[in-house]
C-alpha positions as CSV (number, residue, x, y, z in Angstrom):
1,M,100.1,-152.3,91.3
2,S,97.7,-153.2,94.5
3,F,95.5,-155.6,94.6
4,V,92.6,-153.2,95.4
5,T,93.4,-151.3,92.3
6,T,93.8,-154.8,90.2
7,I,90.3,-156.8,91.7
8,R,88.9,-153.3,90.6
9,I,89.9,-153.2,86.9
10,V,89.4,-157.0,86.4
11,A,85.7,-156.5,88.0
12,T,84.6,-153.7,86.0
13,V,86.1,-155.0,82.8
14,C,84.9,-158.5,83.1
15,E,80.9,-157.3,84.5
16,C,80.8,-154.3,81.9
17,T,81.5,-156.9,78.9
18,A,79.1,-159.1,80.3
19,I,76.3,-156.4,80.6
20,V,77.0,-154.7,77.5
21,A,76.6,-158.4,75.8
22,T,73.1,-158.9,78.0
23,T,71.7,-155.6,77.2
24,L,72.3,-156.4,73.4
25,R,70.5,-159.4,73.5
26,L,67.6,-158.3,75.6
27,Y,67.2,-155.0,73.0
28,Y,67.5,-158.0,69.9
29,R,64.7,-159.8,71.3
30,A,62.4,-157.0,72.4
31,S,62.8,-155.4,68.7
32,R,61.6,-158.5,67.4
33,R,59.0,-159.2,69.9
34,H,60.8,-162.8,70.8
35,L,61.1,-162.1,74.7
36,G,60.5,-165.7,76.7
37,L,61.5,-167.1,79.9
38,D,65.4,-167.1,78.8
39,D,65.7,-163.5,78.4
40,A,63.8,-163.2,82.0
41,W,66.2,-165.1,83.7
42,A,69.2,-163.2,81.4
43,A,67.5,-160.4,82.7
44,F,67.9,-161.6,86.3
45,S,71.4,-162.2,85.6
46,L,72.0,-159.1,84.2
47,L,70.9,-157.7,87.9
48,A,72.5,-160.2,89.7
49,V,75.9,-158.9,88.2
50,I,75.4,-155.3,88.7
51,F,75.2,-156.0,92.4
52,L,78.2,-158.4,92.0
53,L,79.9,-155.2,90.9
54,A,78.7,-153.1,93.6
55,G,80.0,-155.2,95.9
56,A,83.4,-155.9,94.3
57,W,84.0,-152.1,94.8
58,M,82.2,-152.2,98.1
59,R,84.2,-154.8,99.7
60,S,87.7,-153.0,98.0
61,D,86.8,-149.9,99.4
62,V,89.2,-149.8,102.8
63,S,88.0,-146.3,103.5
64,L,84.5,-147.8,104.4
65,P,83.8,-148.7,108.0
66,I,84.3,-153.1,108.0
67,H,80.5,-153.6,108.7
68,K,79.9,-152.0,105.1
69,R,82.3,-154.2,103.7
70,V,81.3,-157.5,105.1
71,M,78.1,-156.0,103.4
72,G,79.8,-155.9,100.0
73,Y,81.6,-159.1,100.2
74,F,77.7,-161.1,101.0
75,M,77.0,-159.2,98.1
76,L,79.7,-160.3,96.1
77,N,79.8,-164.3,97.2
78,S,75.7,-164.2,96.9
79,C,75.6,-162.4,93.4
80,F,78.1,-164.6,91.5
81,T,76.3,-167.8,92.4
82,C,73.1,-166.3,91.5
83,V,75.1,-165.0,88.4
84,L,76.0,-168.6,87.2
85,W,72.7,-170.5,88.1
86,S,70.5,-167.4,86.2
87,A,72.8,-168.0,83.4
88,R,72.5,-171.2,83.0
89,M,68.7,-171.5,83.5
90,S,68.7,-169.1,80.5
91,I,70.8,-171.2,78.2
92,L,68.6,-174.2,79.1
93,F,65.4,-172.1,78.5
94,S,67.1,-170.8,75.5
95,V,67.6,-174.6,74.1
96,M,63.8,-175.2,74.8
97,R,62.4,-172.5,72.8
98,I,63.4,-175.0,69.5
99,I,62.4,-178.4,71.3
100,P,59.0,-179.2,69.8
101,R,56.3,-179.5,72.6
102,L,55.3,-183.0,71.8
103,M,58.8,-184.4,72.4
104,N,60.1,-186.0,75.1
105,L,63.1,-184.1,75.5
106,R,60.9,-181.0,76.5
107,Q,59.9,-182.7,79.6
108,Y,63.6,-183.9,80.3
109,S,64.5,-180.6,80.0
110,Y,61.4,-179.0,82.2
111,V,63.5,-182.0,85.1
112,C,66.4,-180.4,84.1
113,S,65.4,-177.0,85.3
114,V,63.9,-178.5,88.7
115,L,67.2,-179.7,89.2
116,F,69.3,-176.6,88.2
117,L,67.0,-174.7,91.1
118,I,67.7,-177.1,93.6
119,M,71.0,-177.1,93.3
120,W,71.8,-173.4,92.9
121,I,69.7,-173.0,96.5
122,V,72.1,-176.0,97.6
123,V,75.5,-174.5,96.6
124,L,73.7,-170.8,97.9
125,A,72.6,-171.8,100.8
126,Q,76.1,-173.8,102.1
127,K,78.2,-170.6,101.5
128,L,76.0,-168.5,103.5
129,Y,75.9,-170.9,106.4
130,I,79.8,-171.3,106.2
131,C,79.9,-167.4,106.4
132,V,77.6,-166.6,109.0
133,H,78.6,-169.5,111.2
134,N,82.3,-168.8,111.1
135,N,82.6,-165.2,111.1
136,A,86.2,-164.5,111.9
137,W,86.9,-163.3,108.8
138,Q,84.5,-160.4,109.3
139,S,87.1,-158.7,111.4
140,K,89.9,-159.0,109.2
141,P,91.5,-156.7,106.6
142,N,90.7,-158.3,103.6
143,V,87.0,-159.0,104.6
144,Q,86.8,-162.8,102.9
145,C,85.2,-165.6,103.9
146,V,87.3,-169.2,103.6
147,L,84.7,-171.5,102.0
148,G,87.0,-174.5,102.5
149,E,86.9,-177.7,100.6
150,S,83.4,-179.1,101.2
151,V,82.0,-175.6,99.7
152,G,84.8,-176.3,96.3
153,G,84.0,-179.9,95.8
154,V,80.4,-179.0,96.0
155,E,80.8,-176.2,93.6
156,L,82.7,-178.0,91.2
157,A,80.5,-181.3,91.0
158,T,77.1,-178.8,90.1
159,D,79.0,-177.1,87.6
160,I,80.2,-179.7,85.8
161,I,76.8,-181.9,86.1
162,A,74.9,-178.3,85.1
163,D,77.0,-177.8,81.8
164,S,76.9,-181.6,81.2
165,I,73.3,-181.0,80.7
166,L,73.7,-178.1,78.7
167,V,76.0,-179.5,75.9
168,A,73.9,-182.8,75.9
169,L,70.4,-181.2,75.3
170,P,70.8,-179.1,72.3
171,I,73.7,-182.0,70.8
172,R,70.2,-184.6,71.4
173,L,68.0,-182.3,69.8
174,L,70.1,-181.0,66.8
175,W,71.1,-184.3,65.9
176,D,67.9,-185.5,64.2
177,I,66.3,-182.4,62.9
178,G,66.1,-181.3,59.4
179,I,68.8,-178.6,59.1
180,S,71.5,-177.5,57.1
181,S,74.9,-179.5,58.4
182,T,76.4,-176.1,58.4
183,T,74.1,-174.5,60.8
184,R,73.7,-178.2,62.7
185,K,77.5,-177.6,63.4
186,L,77.2,-174.2,63.9
187,L,74.4,-174.6,66.7
188,V,76.6,-177.2,68.6
189,A,79.3,-175.6,68.7
190,I,77.6,-172.5,70.2
191,F,75.8,-174.4,72.7
192,S,79.2,-176.2,73.5
193,A,80.5,-173.2,74.7
194,S,79.1,-173.8,78.2
195,M,81.9,-176.5,78.9
196,I,84.0,-173.6,79.1
197,T,82.4,-172.5,82.0
198,S,83.4,-175.8,83.9
199,V,86.8,-175.3,82.6
200,V,86.8,-171.8,84.3
201,S,85.3,-173.2,87.6
202,I,87.8,-175.7,87.7
203,V,90.1,-172.8,87.7
204,H,88.5,-171.4,90.5
205,T,87.6,-174.2,92.7
206,A,91.5,-174.6,92.5
207,F,92.2,-171.2,94.0
208,E,89.4,-171.7,96.4
209,L,90.9,-174.5,98.3
210,S,94.2,-173.3,97.5
211,P,95.5,-170.4,100.6
212,N,95.5,-167.8,97.6
213,R,92.5,-165.6,98.4
214,D,93.5,-162.6,96.0
215,A,93.5,-165.0,93.0
216,E,90.4,-166.5,94.2
217,A,88.8,-163.6,93.8
218,I,89.9,-162.8,90.5
219,A,88.9,-166.1,89.6
220,A,85.3,-165.4,90.5
221,H,84.8,-162.2,88.7
222,V,86.0,-164.2,85.3
223,E,83.7,-167.1,85.6
224,A,80.8,-164.7,86.6
225,A,81.3,-162.8,83.5
226,V,82.0,-166.0,80.9
227,S,79.1,-167.4,82.1
228,L,77.0,-164.8,81.2
229,I,78.5,-163.9,77.8
230,I,78.3,-167.6,76.9
231,C,74.6,-167.1,78.2
232,N,74.4,-164.9,75.4
233,L,76.2,-165.9,72.8
234,A,73.6,-168.3,71.2
235,V,71.3,-164.9,70.5
236,L,74.0,-162.3,69.8
237,V,75.3,-165.2,66.8
238,T,71.6,-165.4,65.4
239,W,71.6,-161.8,65.1
240,L,74.9,-161.7,63.5
241,V,73.7,-164.5,61.5
242,R,70.5,-162.9,60.5
243,L,72.7,-159.9,59.1
244,L,75.2,-162.1,57.1
245,R,72.1,-164.1,55.7
246,Y,69.4,-162.2,55.1
247,G,67.3,-163.3,57.8
248,E,68.1,-166.6,58.6
249,D,67.3,-167.5,62.0
250,L,69.1,-170.1,64.2
251,E,66.4,-169.8,67.1
252,S,64.0,-171.8,65.2
253,G,66.3,-174.4,64.1
254,G,68.3,-173.1,61.2
255,W,64.7,-172.3,59.3
256,S,64.2,-168.6,58.0
257,D,61.3,-166.3,59.0
258,Y,58.2,-166.6,57.0
259,S,58.6,-162.8,55.4
260,T,62.1,-164.0,53.9
261,S,61.8,-167.6,53.5
262,T,61.3,-170.2,50.5
263,P,57.3,-171.5,51.4
264,R,57.8,-175.0,53.6
265,R,55.7,-177.9,53.7
266,R,52.5,-177.0,55.5
267,S,49.1,-178.3,55.5
268,Q,46.0,-177.4,53.3
269,V,42.4,-178.2,54.5
270,T,39.4,-178.6,51.9
271,S,36.0,-179.1,53.3
272,L,34.0,-181.1,51.0
273,R,30.4,-180.3,52.0
274,F,26.8,-182.5,50.6
275,T,23.4,-180.5,51.2
276,D,22.0,-183.8,52.6
277,A,25.0,-185.4,54.4
278,P,28.1,-184.8,56.3
279,A,31.3,-183.3,55.0
280,I,34.0,-185.3,53.5
281,L,37.3,-183.9,55.1
282,L,40.4,-184.0,52.1
283,T,44.2,-182.7,54.2
284,A,47.0,-182.4,51.9
285,N,51.0,-181.5,52.9
286,A,51.4,-179.4,50.1
287,L,54.6,-177.2,49.4
288,G,52.6,-175.3,46.8
289,R,51.9,-175.3,43.0
290,S,55.2,-173.4,42.2
291,R,57.4,-176.5,43.9
292,G,55.6,-179.1,41.9
293,V,55.0,-181.7,44.5
294,D,52.9,-184.4,44.9
295,R,50.3,-184.1,47.2
296,E,49.2,-187.0,49.7
297,F,45.5,-186.9,50.5
298,D,44.2,-188.6,53.5
299,E,40.4,-188.9,53.1
300,D,37.8,-189.3,55.8
301,V,34.3,-190.4,54.6
302,T,32.3,-189.7,57.8
303,R,28.9,-190.2,56.2
304,G,27.4,-193.8,55.8
305,G,26.4,-195.5,52.6
306,E,27.8,-194.8,49.2
307,L,27.4,-191.6,47.3
308,P,24.7,-191.2,44.8
309,S,26.2,-192.3,41.6
310,P,26.3,-189.4,39.1
311,A,26.7,-185.7,41.0
312,K,27.2,-182.4,39.9
313,H,29.5,-180.9,41.7
314,K,31.2,-177.0,42.1
315,R,34.7,-176.4,43.0
316,N,37.8,-173.8,42.8
317,S,39.7,-173.3,39.8
318,D,42.7,-174.7,41.9
319,P,41.6,-176.5,44.8
320,F,45.0,-176.5,46.2
321,P,46.0,-172.7,45.9
322,S,49.7,-171.6,46.9
323,V,49.9,-170.5,50.7
324,S,51.6,-167.3,52.0
325,A,52.8,-166.8,55.4
326,G,53.0,-170.3,56.4
327,R,49.0,-170.4,57.3
328,P,46.5,-173.3,56.6
329,E,44.4,-172.5,53.7
330,V,40.8,-173.9,53.7
331,S,38.8,-174.3,50.5
332,T,35.4,-175.4,50.6
333,V,33.9,-177.6,47.5
334,T,30.0,-178.4,47.4
335,F,28.4,-181.3,45.9
336,T,24.5,-181.2,45.1
337,P,23.3,-185.0,44.5
338,D,21.4,-185.5,41.2
339,T,18.0,-185.8,42.9
340,K,15.9,-186.5,39.3
341,M,18.7,-189.2,38.2
342,Q,17.6,-191.2,41.3
343,E,13.7,-190.8,41.0
344,D,13.8,-191.9,37.6
345,E,16.2,-195.0,38.7
346,L,13.8,-195.3,41.4
347,R,11.0,-196.1,39.2
348,S,12.9,-197.7,36.6
349,S,13.7,-200.5,39.2
350,E,9.8,-200.3,40.3
351,A,8.7,-201.2,36.8
352,N,10.9,-203.9,37.0
């Protein structure tokens, strides 16, 4: 079997597998109306891998003019880098979806996204600079730029840094949140799969530094496909878990959706209003009456002075009704001061 046939088979199988995985991911997210920035990066990676496959076929087609084969190599080379880094950006933003907005870890994630963009630009610019300025390869039959040790070293260093960040962030997030041990282990295993990309990257770099250009080309296609598949792994496993566990959602940290879950702790607010004074606000965190848990109240009395001694009040039969769909419920209790009793006490004090 010739190398042209081999590289086309490898490229088609790898890239088509990644395309199918990404398409399923986007369909699942779109069907649930959960599309986010991580899906946008996945869609960009899907577009890049399609051009990567087209470039592989153009470059390997010996019947085409040499300038079109060179164009195919530039498509292959640049889209390979774009697939890798857009897949990493998608994984990073997938982790950010489950990071609470008030956590400092979310700010660190934004910093990491900027760092990823910088490394992406540096690697791509270095490759294009070398291939444009050292253009002797453009007239050779195999039409492949020799990137050399500098590109191999930069690629390996940036790959290891990026993949280490993608493993460290979710592990740090999932270590302390309140989910079951089984779900935590599953999520950690999914996000830790990013290190597989580093292993494939080391193999690719080893061939990049060697004179075996054919093995380098094959390793590049495998690395691109593995990156994109791992990018979609968390979402596809979530889909499978929802099917097997009746709606459990790993994307939200292991908790089920509102429509299928048992009641979680949520906030209820009761507002007590007086006819001639500001309100007293009572807040409570409750699981609901069915759980029979203790309710903690945070009472904030915003009006000055003491309340009138005896007071008639009207209130709902259940001050803390059960809450559905995870939304806080508001109950209003109105107190009307007993002015007649106050006047009697005032006359009594004046008479004395």
